[in-house]
N, C-alpha and C positions, 0 to 999 in steps of 0.2 A: 868238240869233246871238252868236257869240263876238266879243270885242273885244280889242285889245292893251292890256295893263295895265302892262307893263314891258319892258325890253330889256337886251341885253348888248352892250357895245362891246369891241372888241379894244384892244390897247395903243396903236394909232394913232387911236383914237376912232371907228372905223368900226363901224356896227351890224352884228353878225354873227348875232344871233338875237333872237327876241321871246318874251315870256311872255304867254299869252292868259288871258282871264277864266276859262277852264276849267282853268288850271294847266298847259297844255301848253307845252313849249319847242319852238319851230319856227324853222328857219333863215330867213334873209332871203329866199332863193329860194322856199322853201315858203310863206312869207307872201305873196309876190307871186302865186304860183299860186292860193292860196286867195282872195285879194282879187279876182283876175280872175274867179273862179268865183262870187263873191258870198257867200263863206262867212265873211268877216271884215267886221264893221261898223266904221264910223268911219275907214276908210282908202280910198285909191284909188291906182291905178297910173298913172304918167305916164312918158313917155319922157324920159330924162335928156339932158344935152348931148352925151354920147358915143353916143347911140342905144340905150342900155341901159334896161330898165324900172326905175323907181324907185318905191318905196312911200312915200306921203305921207299924213299925217293929214288928214282932211277939213276940220277947223276951225282948224288951226294951220299954220305955215310949215314946221315941222320937229318932230322927236321930242325936242327938248331938255328939255321939261318932264316927260318920262316918267322914272321911276326906273331907275337902272342896277343890275341885280341880278347877283350872282355875285361 
């Protein structure tokens, strides 16, 4: 099963895409869809304060320790 290994943030610091252990670059929304289907290990989906789904790592509070690529 794939895991998230790195990410890409925009100018404002918001995560816009992820890099997986297979080398795929997937959008934030695609990562949410794949996590909901059980295709990504090490992450889960929760509803954010505005009612939108948010992707979170299983054993961390956020993705700050992941490398920012690009």
